[in-house]
C-alpha positions in Angstrom: 19.7 -2.9 1.8 16.0 -1.8 0.8 12.9 -1.8 3.1 9.1 -1.3 2.0 6.7 -0.2 4.0 2.8 -0.6 3.3 0.2 1.5 4.9 -3.5 0.2 4.2 -5.7 3.2 5.3 -9.4 3.8 5.0 -9.2 6.1 2.1 -6.1 4.6 0.2 -2.8 2.9 0.5 0.8 4.2 0.3 3.8 2.2 -0.4 7.3 3.3 0.2 11.1 2.0 -0.2 13.7 3.3 1.6 17.1 2.3 1.7 19.4 1.7 5.2 19.7 5.2 6.0 16.0 6.0 5.7 16.5 7.8 2.2 13.5 7.3 0.2 13.9 5.5 -3.0 10.3 5.5 -4.1 6.6 6.2 -3.3 3.5 5.1 -4.7 -0.2 5.8 -3.4 -3.5 4.7 -4.6 -6.8 5.9 -3.5 -10.2 4.2 -2.9 -13.5 5.1 -1.9 -16.5 4.1 0.2 -19.8 2.5 -1.0 -22.9 4.1 0.5 -26.5 2.3 0.8 -28.9 3.9 3.1 -27.2 4.0 6.6 -24.3 1.6 5.4 -21.1 2.5 4.7 -18.7 -0.1 3.0 -15.4 -0.3 1.7 -14.8 -3.2 -0.8 -11.7 -5.5 0.4 -11.1 -6.4 -3.3 -10.5 -2.7 -4.2 -8.1 -2.5 -1.0 -6.6 -5.5 -2.3 -6.2 -4.5 -6.3 -5.2 -1.0 -5.1 -2.3 -2.3 -2.7 -1.1 -4.7 -5.2 -1.0 -1.9 -8.1 1.0 0.4 -6.1 3.7 -2.4 -5.0 3.9 -3.3 -8.9 4.0 0.6 -9.8 7.3 0.4 -7.8 8.8 -3.1 -8.7 8.0 -2.9 -12.1 9.8 0.7 -12.2 12.7 -0.6 -10.6 13.0 -4.5 -11.2 16.5 -4.9 -10.2 15.7 -3.6 -6.8 15.9 -6.5 -4.2 13.5 -5.8 -1.0 15.2 -6.9 2.0 12.1 -6.6 4.3 8.7 -5.5 4.3 6.5 -3.9 7.0 2.5 -3.4 6.6 0.3 -1.3 8.7 -3.6 -1.3 8.4 -6.4 0.6 9.8 -8.4 -0.8 12.9 -9.2 -4.4 13.4 -8.7 -5.1 9.5 -7.5 -8.7 8.2 -5.4 -8.3 5.1 
């Protein structure tokens, strides 16, 4: 059995796959940055989405026979993904 954990943070996302014993099979991470306009700081939801998909695909494309049995996701603040 393999489990995927997805951590969507304010500066990047991390994706890991572990087996039932907690051994790390594969990790991937992607960074993204804020945009600044005057007193406003923004994080593009499209950039977060694209980076997360890219990190997941990096793992699944390199391991096409890997069967993920469960996925857990965490994100910062009150964000909706």
